[in-house]
C-alpha positions in Angstrom: 177.9 45.6 15.9 177.2 49.3 15.8 177.5 51.6 18.8 173.8 52.3 18.6 173.0 48.5 18.7 175.3 48.0 21.7 173.6 50.9 23.5 170.1 49.5 22.9 171.2 46.0 24.2 172.9 47.5 27.3 169.9 49.7 28.0 167.6 46.6 27.7 169.9 44.6 30.1 169.7 47.4 32.7 165.9 47.6 32.4 165.7 43.8 32.8 168.0 43.8 35.9 166.0 46.5 37.7 163.0 44.4 38.8 165.4 41.7 40.2 167.2 44.3 42.4 163.9 45.7 43.7 162.7 42.2 44.5 165.7 41.6 46.8 164.4 44.1 49.4 161.0 42.6 49.9 162.5 39.1 49.8 165.0 39.9 52.6 162.3 41.6 54.6 160.1 38.5 54.2 162.9 36.2 55.4 163.5 38.5 58.4 159.8 38.4 59.3 159.8 34.6 59.1 162.8 34.3 61.4 161.2 36.6 63.9 158.0 34.7 63.8 159.8 31.4 64.2 161.8 32.7 67.2 158.7 34.2 68.9 156.7 31.0 68.4 159.7 28.8 69.6 160.1 30.9 72.7 156.5 30.3 73.6 156.6 26.6 73.0 160.0 26.1 74.7 158.7 28.0 77.7 155.5 25.9 77.9 156.9 22.5 77.0 160.6 22.7 77.9 163.3 21.7 75.5 162.6 17.9 75.5 158.8 18.4 75.2 158.8 21.0 72.4 158.3 19.8 68.8 159.2 21.5 65.6 155.8 20.7 64.3 154.1 22.6 67.1 156.5 25.6 66.6 155.7 25.6 62.9 152.0 25.7 63.5 152.4 28.7 65.9 154.7 30.5 63.6 152.5 29.8 60.6 155.3 28.4 58.6 156.1 24.9 57.3 158.3 22.5 59.2 160.8 22.6 56.3 161.0 26.4 56.6 162.2 26.1 60.2 164.9 23.6 59.2 166.0 25.9 56.4 166.7 28.6 59.0 167.8 26.4 61.9 169.2 22.9 61.1 167.8 21.2 64.2 165.9 21.8 67.5 169.0 22.5 69.5 170.2 25.2 67.1 166.8 26.8 67.3 166.8 26.7 71.1 170.2 28.4 71.3 169.0 31.0 68.8 165.9 31.7 70.9 168.0 32.1 74.1 170.4 34.4 72.3 167.5 36.5 70.9 165.8 36.9 74.2 169.1 37.6 76.0 169.9 40.4 73.6 166.6 42.1 74.3 167.0 41.5 78.1 170.5 42.9 78.1 169.5 45.9 76.0 166.8 46.7 78.5 169.0 46.2 81.5 171.8 48.3 80.2 169.3 51.1 79.5 168.3 50.8 83.2 171.9 51.0 84.3 172.1 54.3 82.6 169.7 55.6 85.2 171.9 54.6 88.1 172.4 57.4 90.7 175.1 59.8 89.6 175.8 61.1 93.1 175.0 60.5 96.8 172.8 63.6 97.3 169.7 61.4 97.9 171.3 58.0 97.8 168.7 55.8 99.5 165.7 57.1 97.6 167.6 57.1 94.3 168.8 53.5 94.8 165.2 52.4 95.7 163.9 54.0 92.5 166.7 52.3 90.6 165.9 48.9 92.1 162.2 49.2 91.3 163.1 50.0 87.6 165.4 47.1 87.3 162.9 44.6 88.8 159.9 45.9 86.9 161.6 46.3 83.5 164.2 43.5 83.6 163.4 40.8 86.1 159.6 40.7 86.1 159.0 41.4 82.4 158.3 38.8 79.8 161.9 38.2 78.7 163.1 38.0 82.3 160.5 35.5 83.2 161.3 33.4 80.1 165.0 33.2 80.8 164.5 32.5 84.5 162.1 29.7 83.8 164.2 28.1 81.1 167.4 28.2 83.2 165.5 26.8 86.2 163.9 24.0 84.2 166.5 23.1 81.7 169.9 24.4 82.9 170.8 21.3 84.8 169.9 18.9 82.0 171.2 20.9 79.1 173.9 23.2 80.5 175.6 23.5 77.0 172.5 25.2 75.6 173.0 28.2 78.0 176.6 28.9 77.1 175.7 32.3 75.6 173.6 33.1 78.6 176.5 32.4 81.0 178.9 34.5 78.9 176.7 37.4 78.1 174.2 37.4 80.9 174.8 37.6 84.7 178.6 38.1 84.6 178.4 41.0 82.2 175.7 42.8 84.1 177.4 42.3 87.4 180.6 43.8 86.1 178.8 46.9 84.7 176.9 47.4 88.0 180.1 46.9 90.0 181.7 49.7 88.1 178.9 52.0 89.0 179.2 51.1 92.7 182.9 51.7 92.4 182.2 55.3 91.3 180.0 55.9 94.4 182.6 54.3 96.6 185.3 56.6 95.3 183.1 59.6 96.2 182.9 58.4 99.8 179.2 57.5 99.7 179.8 53.8 100.1 182.6 51.7 101.5 183.1 48.6 99.3 186.1 46.2 99.1 184.8 44.0 96.2 182.6 45.8 93.8 181.4 42.7 91.9 180.4 41.0 95.2 178.5 44.2 96.1 176.7 44.2 92.7 175.6 40.6 93.0 174.4 41.1 96.6 172.4 44.2 95.5 170.7 42.3 92.8 170.0 39.3 95.1 168.6 41.5 97.8 166.4 43.3 95.3 164.8 39.9 94.3 164.7 38.4 97.9 161.1 39.5 98.6 159.9 38.6 95.1 161.3 35.1 94.7 158.3 33.1 95.9 155.7 34.9 93.9 157.9 34.8 90.8 158.4 31.1 91.3 154.7 30.6 90.9 154.5 32.9 87.8 152.9 35.9 89.6 153.7 39.5 88.7 154.4 41.8 91.6 152.3 44.9 92.1 153.9 48.3 92.2 153.5 48.4 95.9 155.3 45.0 96.3 158.1 46.2 94.0 158.5 49.3 96.1 158.5 47.4 99.4 161.1 44.8 98.1 163.3 47.6 96.7 163.2 49.6 100.0 164.0 46.5 102.1 166.9 45.6 99.8 168.4 49.1 99.7 168.2 49.6 103.5 170.0 46.2 104.0 172.6 47.0 101.4 173.3 50.4 102.9 173.7 48.9 106.4 176.5 46.7 104.9 178.1 49.2 102.6 176.9 52.6 103.7 179.1 55.2 105.3 178.3 58.0 107.7 180.6 60.4 105.9 177.8 62.3 104.2 175.9 62.6 107.5 179.0 63.7 109.2 179.6 66.4 106.6 176.1 67.7 106.9 176.4 67.8 110.7 179.7 69.7 110.4 178.2 72.1 108.0 175.3 72.8 110.3 177.6 73.4 113.2 179.7 75.7 111.1 176.6 77.7 110.1 
């Protein structure tokens, strides 16, 4: 075979392969959209019906896909449920860690800064759609199907408490707070922040901005009574006397 013939054949092969490569992109995007649609529909159905009451057929209808498509992506209902919890948890953790980035850097205006921080956490992480979904599922299904929430136990509360505890350790080192166990303090801060909201959240109500503000202020004042220190006030008083 001549060199010219080989070049023609090779060129034809490249031209033939090009459409196949370009088709991979849209195909992959289509598969991603299907998985996202399945997870979103499954989250809604699991939240309404619980794990036992949810059916693959109902999820397929809501996701606008076939029953077989769901099984192609997730071999059974349990695998799908775990994938849903993992997906929601990733979004919830992403939002919560973005809120942790707004934690007060110093004690110049500690009470007001902690109140504002608690409001942001409750509004964007506890009372948002993902927070409501996780709370409802854990409350309704956690006792019957504890193995389905293994990812939540590993990547949820414990991870957040450790991160928040480290932030409180920084404030404690500066003398603004007096804390012996930072993880305990972090858990108590989160629990206090939810204390005034528990009943309304239990019935699926969304707190108003005023209720969020009131709950946060009550929580922070209680927290500071337990862990606060009069060192900043004492320094201010000394500075005033010196002036």
